[in-house]
C-alpha positions in Angstrom: -3.0 78.0 -15.2 -2.4 78.5 -11.6 0.2 76.3 -9.7 -0.6 74.7 -6.5 1.8 75.1 -3.5 2.8 71.6 -2.5 5.1 72.8 0.3 2.4 73.4 2.9 3.0 73.8 6.5 2.8 70.7 8.6 -0.3 70.3 10.8 -0.1 70.1 14.6 -0.7 66.4 14.4 2.3 66.0 12.0 4.5 68.0 14.3 3.4 66.0 17.4 4.0 62.7 15.5 7.5 63.8 14.4 8.4 64.9 18.0 7.2 61.6 19.3 9.4 59.7 16.9 12.4 61.8 17.8 11.8 61.4 21.5 11.5 57.6 21.1 14.7 57.5 19.0 16.5 59.5 21.7 15.2 57.2 24.4 16.5 54.1 22.5 19.9 55.8 22.0 20.1 56.6 25.7 19.4 53.0 26.6 22.0 51.7 24.2 24.6 54.1 25.4 23.9 53.3 29.0 24.5 49.6 28.2 27.8 50.4 26.7 28.9 52.3 29.9 28.7 49.0 31.7 31.6 47.5 29.8 34.6 47.7 32.2 38.0 48.6 30.8 40.2 45.5 31.2 43.0 45.5 33.7 46.4 45.7 32.1 49.8 44.9 33.4 53.3 44.7 31.9 53.0 41.7 29.6 54.5 38.5 31.0 57.1 37.5 28.5 55.9 33.8 28.7 52.3 34.9 27.9 53.6 37.0 25.0 55.7 34.1 23.7 52.7 31.7 24.0 50.6 34.1 21.9 53.3 34.5 19.3 53.7 30.7 19.0 49.9 30.3 18.5 49.3 33.3 16.2 51.5 36.0 15.1 49.8 39.4 15.3 50.8 43.0 15.9 48.4 43.3 18.8 49.9 40.3 20.7 51.8 42.6 23.2 48.5 44.5 24.0 46.6 41.2 24.4 49.3 39.8 26.5 49.1 42.8 28.8 45.4 42.3 29.3 45.8 38.5 29.9 48.6 39.2 32.4 46.5 41.8 34.1 43.6 39.3 34.3 45.8 36.6 35.8 46.1 34.3 32.8 49.3 32.2 32.9 51.2 31.1 29.8 50.7 27.3 30.4 46.9 27.9 30.4 46.9 29.2 26.8 45.9 26.4 24.4 45.0 28.4 21.3 44.7 31.9 19.8 42.7 33.0 16.8 42.2 36.6 15.7 39.0 37.9 14.2 39.0 41.3 12.6 36.4 43.9 11.9 36.8 46.0 8.7 35.3 49.3 7.8 34.2 48.5 4.3 33.8 52.1 3.3 37.3 53.1 4.2 38.7 49.6 3.6 40.6 49.4 6.8 40.7 47.3 10.0 38.9 49.0 12.9 39.0 46.3 15.6 40.4 42.9 16.5 39.0 40.1 18.7 41.6 37.7 20.1 39.9 34.4 21.0 42.1 32.7 23.5 41.3 29.0 24.3 42.5 27.9 27.7 43.6 24.4 28.6 41.5 24.1 31.8 38.1 25.0 30.4 35.8 25.0 27.3 35.1 28.1 25.2 37.4 31.1 25.0 38.3 34.3 26.6 37.9 37.2 24.1 40.1 40.3 24.3 38.9 43.1 22.0 41.4 45.8 20.9 41.0 48.7 18.6 42.9 49.3 15.3 45.9 50.7 17.3 45.8 47.6 19.6 44.5 49.6 22.6 42.4 47.3 24.9 38.7 47.8 24.8 37.2 44.8 26.7 37.6 41.2 27.9 34.8 38.7 28.2 34.2 35.0 28.2 32.3 32.8 25.6 31.2 29.2 25.2 31.5 28.2 28.8 34.8 29.8 29.6 35.2 31.8 32.8 37.3 34.9 33.3 40.0 34.6 36.0 39.0 36.2 39.3 41.4 39.1 38.6 39.4 40.1 35.5 35.9 40.1 37.2 
């Protein structure tokens, strides 16, 4: 009995189709990466001790000094801080925290300012949600 070779060479149509899928995937990736480049690094400053104290009173977290430096660099004053809640992002495969979002509610507006930091508390970004506005210094 003669065996048939199932590992045939792909046709020109198959090669063109595969190249088209790869090109489309590369284009989507380029668009996504270009969008990420638009996220500005937040301004940081030496943390105002009053801002740091307000964060500590609202929510104890190891990243409070870093978040305070972003808030200080953005022009947020301690009396404006109404609430703080931390969200975390966990890598389920390695079972470790990879990022924190600090949601800071301000007394003079709805919503929250969100400061994102990495697992070493280095600032990544600051943005507003739910009707909040970033201070002029953060724009």
